[in-house]
C-alpha positions as a Markdown table, in Angstrom:
| # | Residue | x | y | z |
|---|---|---|---|---|
| 1 | Met | 61.4 | -77.9 | -63.1 |
| 2 | Pro | 63.1 | -81.2 | -62.0 |
| 3 | Ala | 60.9 | -83.5 | -60.0 |
| 4 | Ser | 63.3 | -83.6 | -57.0 |
| 5 | Tyr | 63.3 | -82.5 | -53.4 |
| 6 | Val | 66.5 | -81.5 | -51.7 |
| 7 | Tyr | 67.0 | -81.9 | -48.0 |
| 8 | Leu | 69.5 | -81.3 | -45.3 |
| 9 | Gly | 71.9 | -84.3 | -45.7 |
| 10 | Pro | 73.8 | -86.4 | -45.9 |
| 11 | Glu | 71.8 | -89.7 | -45.9 |
| 12 | Gly | 70.5 | -90.6 | -42.5 |
| 13 | Thr | 69.4 | -87.3 | -41.1 |
| 14 | Phe | 66.2 | -86.8 | -39.1 |
| 15 | Thr | 65.3 | -84.5 | -42.0 |
| 16 | Glu | 65.3 | -87.4 | -44.4 |
| 17 | Val | 63.2 | -89.5 | -42.1 |
| 18 | Ala | 60.6 | -86.7 | -41.8 |
| 19 | Leu | 60.6 | -86.1 | -45.5 |
| 20 | Arg | 59.9 | -89.7 | -46.3 |
| 21 | Thr | 56.6 | -89.4 | -44.3 |
| 22 | Leu | 55.2 | -87.2 | -47.1 |
| 23 | Pro | 53.3 | -89.2 | -49.7 |
| 24 | Glu | 54.6 | -87.0 | -52.5 |
| 25 | Ala | 58.2 | -87.8 | -51.6 |
| 26 | Ala | 57.7 | -91.3 | -53.0 |
| 27 | Thr | 57.3 | -89.8 | -56.5 |
| 28 | Arg | 60.4 | -87.5 | -56.4 |
| 29 | Glu | 64.1 | -87.9 | -56.4 |
| 30 | Leu | 65.4 | -87.1 | -52.9 |
| 31 | Val | 68.7 | -85.3 | -53.0 |
| 32 | Pro | 70.8 | -84.6 | -49.9 |
| 33 | Val | 72.7 | -81.3 | -49.7 |
| 34 | Val | 75.2 | -80.0 | -47.3 |
| 35 | Ser | 73.3 | -77.2 | -45.6 |
| 36 | Val | 69.9 | -75.4 | -45.2 |
| 37 | Pro | 71.2 | -72.4 | -47.4 |
| 38 | Ala | 72.2 | -74.9 | -50.1 |
| 39 | Ala | 68.8 | -76.5 | -50.0 |
| 40 | Leu | 66.9 | -73.2 | -50.4 |
| 41 | Asp | 69.3 | -71.9 | -53.0 |
| 42 | Ala | 68.6 | -75.0 | -55.1 |
| 43 | Val | 64.9 | -74.0 | -55.2 |
| 44 | Arg | 65.6 | -70.4 | -55.9 |
| 45 | Thr | 67.8 | -71.3 | -58.9 |
| 46 | Gly | 65.4 | -73.9 | -60.2 |
| 47 | Glu | 67.7 | -76.9 | -59.6 |
| 48 | Ala | 65.0 | -78.5 | -57.4 |
| 49 | Glu | 61.3 | -78.4 | -57.1 |
| 50 | Ala | 61.3 | -78.0 | -53.4 |
| 51 | Ala | 63.5 | -78.1 | -50.3 |
| 52 | Phe | 62.7 | -79.9 | -47.0 |
| 53 | Val | 64.4 | -78.3 | -44.0 |
| 54 | Pro | 64.0 | -78.0 | -40.2 |
| 55 | Ile | 62.5 | -74.8 | -38.9 |
| 56 | Glu | 61.6 | -75.2 | -35.2 |
| 57 | Asn | 62.1 | -77.5 | -32.3 |
| 58 | Ser | 60.2 | -77.8 | -29.1 |
| 59 | Val | 63.4 | -77.3 | -26.9 |
| 60 | Glu | 65.1 | -74.3 | -28.5 |
| 61 | Gly | 62.4 | -72.7 | -30.7 |
| 62 | Gly | 63.1 | -71.5 | -34.2 |
| 63 | Ile | 66.0 | -72.8 | -36.2 |
| 64 | Thr | 67.7 | -69.5 | -36.9 |
| 65 | Thr | 69.5 | -70.6 | -40.1 |
| 66 | Thr | 66.3 | -71.5 | -41.8 |
| 67 | Leu | 64.4 | -68.4 | -40.6 |
| 68 | Asp | 67.2 | -66.1 | -41.7 |
| 69 | Glu | 67.4 | -67.8 | -45.2 |
| 70 | Leu | 63.6 | -67.4 | -45.6 |
| 71 | Val | 63.8 | -63.7 | -44.6 |
| 72 | Ala | 66.6 | -62.9 | -47.0 |
| 73 | Gly | 66.9 | -63.5 | -50.7 |
| 74 | Ala | 64.2 | -64.1 | -53.3 |
| 75 | Pro | 60.8 | -65.0 | -51.8 |
| 76 | Leu | 60.0 | -68.6 | -51.1 |
| 77 | Met | 56.8 | -70.3 | -49.8 |
| 78 | Ile | 56.0 | -73.0 | -47.3 |
| 79 | Tyr | 53.6 | -75.7 | -48.6 |
| 80 | Arg | 53.7 | -78.4 | -46.0 |
| 81 | Glu | 54.9 | -79.1 | -42.5 |
| 82 | Val | 55.9 | -82.3 | -40.6 |
| 83 | Leu | 56.4 | -82.9 | -36.9 |
| 84 | Leu | 58.8 | -85.6 | -35.9 |
| 85 | Ser | 59.5 | -86.9 | -32.4 |
| 86 | Ile | 63.2 | -86.8 | -31.7 |
| 87 | Thr | 65.4 | -89.0 | -29.6 |
| 88 | Phe | 69.1 | -89.4 | -30.0 |
| 89 | Ala | 71.6 | -92.3 | -30.0 |
| 90 | Leu | 75.3 | -91.9 | -29.1 |
| 91 | Leu | 77.0 | -93.4 | -32.1 |
| 92 | Val | 80.6 | -94.6 | -31.9 |
| 93 | Arg | 83.1 | -96.8 | -33.9 |
| 94 | Pro | 82.9 | -100.4 | -32.8 |
| 95 | Gly | 84.9 | -101.1 | -29.7 |
| 96 | Thr | 84.6 | -97.6 | -28.3 |
| 97 | Ala | 83.8 | -97.4 | -24.6 |
| 98 | Met | 82.2 | -94.4 | -22.8 |
| 99 | Ser | 85.5 | -93.6 | -21.1 |
| 100 | Asp | 87.2 | -93.4 | -24.5 |
| 101 | Ile | 85.1 | -90.5 | -25.6 |
| 102 | Lys | 86.9 | -87.1 | -25.6 |
| 103 | Thr | 85.2 | -85.4 | -28.6 |
| 104 | Val | 81.5 | -85.5 | -29.6 |
| 105 | Thr | 79.7 | -83.9 | -32.5 |
| 106 | Ala | 76.2 | -83.2 | -33.8 |
| 107 | His | 74.1 | -80.4 | -35.4 |
| 108 | Pro | 74.0 | -77.3 | -33.1 |
| 109 | Ala | 70.3 | -77.7 | -32.6 |
| 110 | Ala | 71.0 | -81.1 | -30.9 |
| 111 | Gln | 73.2 | -79.7 | -28.1 |
| 112 | Pro | 70.4 | -78.2 | -26.0 |
| 113 | Gln | 68.5 | -81.5 | -26.3 |
| 114 | Val | 71.3 | -83.6 | -24.9 |
| 115 | Arg | 73.3 | -81.2 | -22.7 |
| 116 | Asn | 72.2 | -82.6 | -19.4 |
| 117 | Trp | 72.7 | -86.2 | -20.5 |
| 118 | Met | 76.2 | -85.3 | -21.6 |
| 119 | Lys | 77.1 | -83.8 | -18.1 |
| 120 | Ala | 75.7 | -86.9 | -16.4 |
| 121 | Asn | 77.2 | -89.6 | -18.6 |
| 122 | Leu | 80.3 | -88.5 | -20.6 |
| 123 | Pro | 83.8 | -87.8 | -19.2 |
| 124 | Pro | 83.9 | -84.2 | -17.8 |
| 125 | Asp | 86.6 | -83.1 | -20.3 |
| 126 | Thr | 84.6 | -84.1 | -23.4 |
| 127 | Val | 84.7 | -81.4 | -26.1 |
| 128 | Trp | 81.6 | -80.6 | -28.2 |
| 129 | Glu | 82.1 | -79.7 | -31.9 |
| 130 | Ser | 79.2 | -78.7 | -34.2 |
| 131 | Ala | 78.5 | -80.5 | -37.5 |
| 132 | Ala | 76.5 | -79.5 | -40.5 |
| 133 | Ser | 73.9 | -82.1 | -39.6 |
| 134 | Asn | 73.6 | -85.0 | -37.2 |
| 135 | Ala | 74.2 | -87.5 | -40.0 |
| 136 | Asp | 77.3 | -85.6 | -41.0 |
| 137 | Gly | 78.5 | -85.9 | -37.5 |
| 138 | Ala | 78.1 | -89.7 | -37.8 |
| 139 | Arg | 80.1 | -89.6 | -41.0 |
| 140 | Leu | 82.9 | -87.6 | -39.3 |
| 141 | Val | 83.0 | -90.3 | -36.5 |
| 142 | Gln | 83.3 | -93.0 | -39.2 |
| 143 | Glu | 86.3 | -91.0 | -40.6 |
| 144 | Gly | 87.9 | -90.9 | -37.2 |
| 145 | Arg | 87.7 | -87.1 | -36.7 |
| 146 | Tyr | 85.5 | -87.4 | -33.6 |
| 147 | Asp | 84.9 | -90.1 | -31.0 |
| 148 | Ala | 81.1 | -90.0 | -30.9 |
| 149 | Ala | 78.1 | -88.3 | -32.5 |
| 150 | Phe | 74.5 | -87.7 | -31.4 |
| 151 | Ala | 72.3 | -88.8 | -34.3 |
| 152 | Gly | 69.3 | -91.0 | -35.0 |
| 153 | Glu | 69.9 | -94.7 | -34.2 |
| 154 | Phe | 69.0 | -95.5 | -37.8 |
| 155 | Ala | 72.2 | -93.7 | -39.0 |
| 156 | Ala | 74.5 | -96.3 | -37.3 |
| 157 | Ala | 74.1 | -98.9 | -40.0 |
| 158 | Ile | 74.6 | -96.3 | -42.8 |
| 159 | Tyr | 78.0 | -95.2 | -41.4 |
| 160 | Gly | 79.3 | -98.5 | -39.9 |
| 161 | Leu | 78.9 | -97.4 | -36.3 |
| 162 | Glu | 77.2 | -98.8 | -33.3 |
| 163 | Ala | 74.9 | -97.2 | -30.8 |
| 164 | Leu | 76.5 | -97.0 | -27.4 |
| 165 | Glu | 73.4 | -95.5 | -25.9 |
| 166 | Thr | 69.9 | -95.0 | -27.3 |
| 167 | Gly | 66.8 | -93.0 | -26.3 |
| 168 | Ile | 68.8 | -90.0 | -25.3 |
| 169 | His | 66.9 | -86.7 | -24.6 |
| 170 | Asp | 66.7 | -84.0 | -22.0 |
| 171 | Ala | 63.1 | -83.1 | -22.6 |
| 172 | Glu | 60.2 | -85.6 | -22.8 |
| 173 | Asn | 58.3 | -85.6 | -26.1 |
| 174 | Ala | 60.8 | -83.4 | -27.9 |
| 175 | Gln | 59.7 | -82.7 | -31.5 |
| 176 | Thr | 61.3 | -81.0 | -34.5 |
| 177 | Arg | 59.1 | -79.2 | -37.1 |
| 178 | Phe | 60.2 | -79.5 | -40.7 |
| 179 | Val | 58.8 | -77.6 | -43.7 |
| 180 | Leu | 58.5 | -78.2 | -47.5 |
| 181 | Val | 59.6 | -75.0 | -49.2 |
| 182 | Gly | 59.0 | -74.1 | -52.9 |
| 183 | Arg | 58.8 | -71.1 | -55.2 |
| 184 | Pro | 55.8 | -68.7 | -54.6 |
| 185 | Ala | 52.5 | -69.9 | -56.1 |
| 186 | Arg | 48.9 | -70.2 | -55.1 |
| 187 | Pro | 48.7 | -71.4 | -51.5 |
| 188 | Ala | 47.4 | -74.9 | -50.7 |
| 189 | Ala | 43.7 | -75.1 | -50.3 |
| 190 | Arg | 42.2 | -74.3 | -47.0 |
| 191 | Thr | 41.6 | -77.3 | -44.7 |
| 192 | Gly | 40.1 | -75.6 | -41.7 |
| 193 | Ala | 43.2 | -76.6 | -39.6 |
| 194 | Asp | 45.9 | -74.4 | -41.2 |
| 195 | Lys | 48.8 | -72.2 | -40.3 |
| 196 | Thr | 49.9 | -68.9 | -42.0 |
| 197 | Ser | 53.5 | -67.7 | -41.8 |
| 198 | Val | 54.8 | -64.2 | -42.3 |
| 199 | Val | 57.8 | -62.0 | -41.5 |
| 200 | Ile | 57.1 | -58.3 | -40.6 |
| 201 | Trp | 59.4 | -55.3 | -40.3 |
| 202 | Gln | 58.4 | -52.3 | -38.2 |
| 203 | Arg | 58.5 | -48.8 | -39.8 |
| 204 | Asp | 60.2 | -47.4 | -36.7 |
| 205 | Asp | 61.1 | -48.3 | -33.2 |
| 206 | His | 58.7 | -46.7 | -30.6 |
| 207 | Pro | 57.1 | -47.7 | -27.3 |
| 208 | Gly | 54.4 | -50.2 | -27.9 |
| 209 | Gly | 55.3 | -50.7 | -31.6 |
| 210 | Leu | 55.3 | -54.5 | -31.5 |
| 211 | Arg | 52.2 | -54.6 | -29.4 |
| 212 | Asp | 50.4 | -52.5 | -32.0 |
| 213 | Leu | 51.5 | -54.9 | -34.8 |
| 214 | Leu | 50.4 | -57.9 | -32.8 |
| 215 | Gly | 47.1 | -56.2 | -32.1 |
| 216 | Glu | 46.2 | -56.6 | -35.8 |
| 217 | Phe | 45.9 | -60.3 | -35.0 |
| 218 | Ala | 44.4 | -60.0 | -31.5 |
| 219 | Val | 41.5 | -57.8 | -32.4 |
| 220 | Arg | 40.5 | -60.3 | -35.1 |
| 221 | Gly | 40.8 | -63.3 | -32.9 |
| 222 | Val | 43.8 | -64.8 | -34.7 |
| 223 | Asn | 45.9 | -67.0 | -32.4 |
| 224 | Leu | 49.7 | -66.8 | -32.8 |
| 225 | Met | 51.7 | -70.0 | -32.7 |
| 226 | Leu | 55.2 | -68.6 | -33.1 |
| 227 | Leu | 56.8 | -65.2 | -32.6 |
| 228 | Gln | 60.5 | -64.9 | -33.0 |
| 229 | Ser | 62.7 | -61.9 | -33.5 |
| 230 | Arg | 65.6 | -61.9 | -35.9 |
| 231 | Pro | 68.3 | -59.2 | -36.5 |
| 232 | Thr | 68.0 | -57.4 | -39.8 |
| 233 | Gly | 71.8 | -56.8 | -40.0 |
| 234 | Gln | 71.2 | -53.0 | -40.0 |
| 235 | Gly | 72.5 | -52.4 | -36.5 |
| 236 | Ile | 71.9 | -53.3 | -32.8 |
| 237 | Gly | 68.2 | -53.1 | -32.0 |
| 238 | Asn | 66.9 | -53.6 | -35.6 |
| 239 | Tyr | 64.8 | -56.7 | -35.8 |
| 240 | Cys | 62.2 | -58.3 | -38.0 |
| 241 | Phe | 59.7 | -60.8 | -36.6 |
| 242 | Ala | 58.8 | -64.2 | -37.9 |
| 243 | Ile | 55.2 | -65.1 | -37.1 |
| 244 | Asp | 53.1 | -68.3 | -37.4 |
| 245 | Ala | 49.4 | -67.5 | -37.1 |
| 246 | Glu | 46.5 | -70.0 | -36.7 |
| 247 | Gly | 44.4 | -70.0 | -39.9 |
| 248 | His | 44.5 | -69.7 | -43.7 |
| 249 | Ile | 44.9 | -66.5 | -45.8 |
| 250 | Ser | 41.5 | -67.3 | -47.2 |
| 251 | Asp | 40.0 | -67.0 | -43.7 |
| 252 | Arg | 38.5 | -63.5 | -43.4 |
| 253 | Arg | 40.0 | -62.9 | -40.0 |
| 254 | Val | 43.5 | -63.8 | -41.2 |
| 255 | Ala | 43.2 | -61.9 | -44.5 |
| 256 | Glu | 42.1 | -58.7 | -42.7 |
| 257 | Ala | 44.9 | -59.1 | -40.1 |
| 258 | Leu | 47.5 | -59.3 | -43.0 |
| 259 | Met | 45.9 | -56.3 | -44.7 |
| 260 | Gly | 46.2 | -54.4 | -41.4 |
| 261 | Leu | 49.9 | -55.3 | -41.2 |
| 262 | Lys | 50.5 | -54.4 | -44.8 |
| 263 | Arg | 49.1 | -50.9 | -44.1 |
| 264 | Val | 51.3 | -50.2 | -41.0 |
| 265 | Cys | 54.5 | -52.2 | -41.5 |
| 266 | Leu | 57.6 | -51.2 | -43.4 |
| 267 | Glu | 57.5 | -54.6 | -45.1 |
| 268 | Val | 55.5 | -57.9 | -44.9 |
| 269 | Arg | 56.8 | -61.1 | -46.4 |
| 270 | Tyr | 54.2 | -63.8 | -46.8 |
| 271 | Leu | 55.6 | -67.3 | -46.4 |
| 272 | Gly | 52.5 | -69.3 | -47.1 |
| 273 | Ser | 49.4 | -70.9 | -45.7 |
| 274 | Tyr | 49.5 | -74.7 | -45.3 |
| 275 | Pro | 47.9 | -77.6 | -43.3 |
| 276 | Arg | 48.9 | -77.9 | -39.7 |
| 277 | Ala | 50.8 | -81.1 | -39.0 |
| 278 | Asp | 49.0 | -81.6 | -35.7 |
| 279 | Ala | 45.5 | -81.3 | -37.3 |
| 280 | Ala | 44.7 | -85.0 | -36.9 |
| 281 | Glu | 45.6 | -84.9 | -33.2 |
| 282 | Lys | 44.1 | -81.5 | -32.2 |
| 283 | Gly | 41.4 | -81.1 | -34.9 |
| 284 | Ala | 40.2 | -77.9 | -36.5 |
| 285 | Pro | 40.1 | -75.0 | -34.0 |
| 286 | Ala | 36.8 | -73.1 | -33.7 |
| 287 | Pro | 37.1 | -69.4 | -34.4 |
| 288 | Ser | 36.4 | -67.0 | -31.5 |
| 289 | Lys | 33.0 | -65.5 | -31.3 |
| 290 | Gly | 32.6 | -62.7 | -33.8 |
| 291 | Thr | 35.6 | -63.8 | -36.0 |
| 292 | Ser | 34.1 | -66.5 | -38.3 |
| 293 | Asp | 33.9 | -65.8 | -42.0 |
| 294 | Ala | 30.1 | -65.6 | -41.8 |
| 295 | Glu | 30.3 | -62.9 | -39.1 |
| 296 | Phe | 32.8 | -60.9 | -41.1 |
| 297 | Val | 30.5 | -61.0 | -44.1 |
| 298 | Ala | 27.5 | -60.0 | -42.0 |
| 299 | Ala | 29.3 | -57.1 | -40.6 |
| 300 | Ala | 30.5 | -55.9 | -44.0 |
| 301 | Asp | 26.9 | -56.2 | -45.3 |
| 302 | Trp | 25.6 | -54.1 | -42.4 |
| 303 | Val | 28.1 | -51.4 | -43.2 |
| 304 | Ala | 27.1 | -51.4 | -46.8 |
| 305 | Arg | 23.4 | -51.1 | -45.8 |
| 306 | Cys | 24.3 | -48.2 | -43.5 |
| 307 | Gln | 26.0 | -46.5 | -46.4 |
| 308 | Asp | 22.9 | -46.9 | -48.5 |
| 309 | Gly | 20.6 | -45.6 | -45.7 |
| 310 | Arg | 19.1 | -49.1 | -45.2 |
| 311 | Phe | 19.8 | -49.7 | -41.5 |
């Protein structure tokens, strides 16, 4: 397996900036690719050790391209996550004034984060066009295909552009979450402040069906941090559900919730258990009363004693 990480490129993306915060990135070759599917395919085919891709932002929620690619195809696993605060700069070719801007580009996930700023500051007839990434938008501006791009200010020097405006965002404290994805293997060791990701498919559509599935987590005191539906491609109304749950698969409450889902779901795809990126800020969450490993073990021991007539 080559010692390389692929990431959503080209050079100068927020993804690259986030990736470089991982200590292990310093010992790998970092290779930009044109899209999230290309990054994950490189892992599936063995061309790369891991892929680093965006999966969620605090403004629009899950990055659907990434979720859909993790749902389909050969299984992959998440090993790490990174949170990066996001603000945009409006990058233009030198000499461009605000009134000159007729076309602007960026990754589709950027648009909801700058929409109101665009209305207030750009000419009303400005046309938005999506790019494969924010840095690719900057490259397209350099080539003269668009007048401006929303990207990180750091991308300006890479593409010979200048920042006409900086610090652009519609939502304060906006963040994007990125994940390091590799082939399935033993999960990272439990830290006490972890996250477990799965995708579940219902056996059939019936009233209260999703409530029943989520109840597998609720009755065991497992907090959910993300719930997003995605179409299965098998017709209107057919969905699977991507879930991030608080805890590690080695936690008894999480393991038993997953066992419950495996019994009642059509399919469960395990996407990994890994350290939470906000652990240093928020600390390790205390399990609800009655849901610690010790309490699960004590309850199982009590049942065993009952079965032996040793109440």
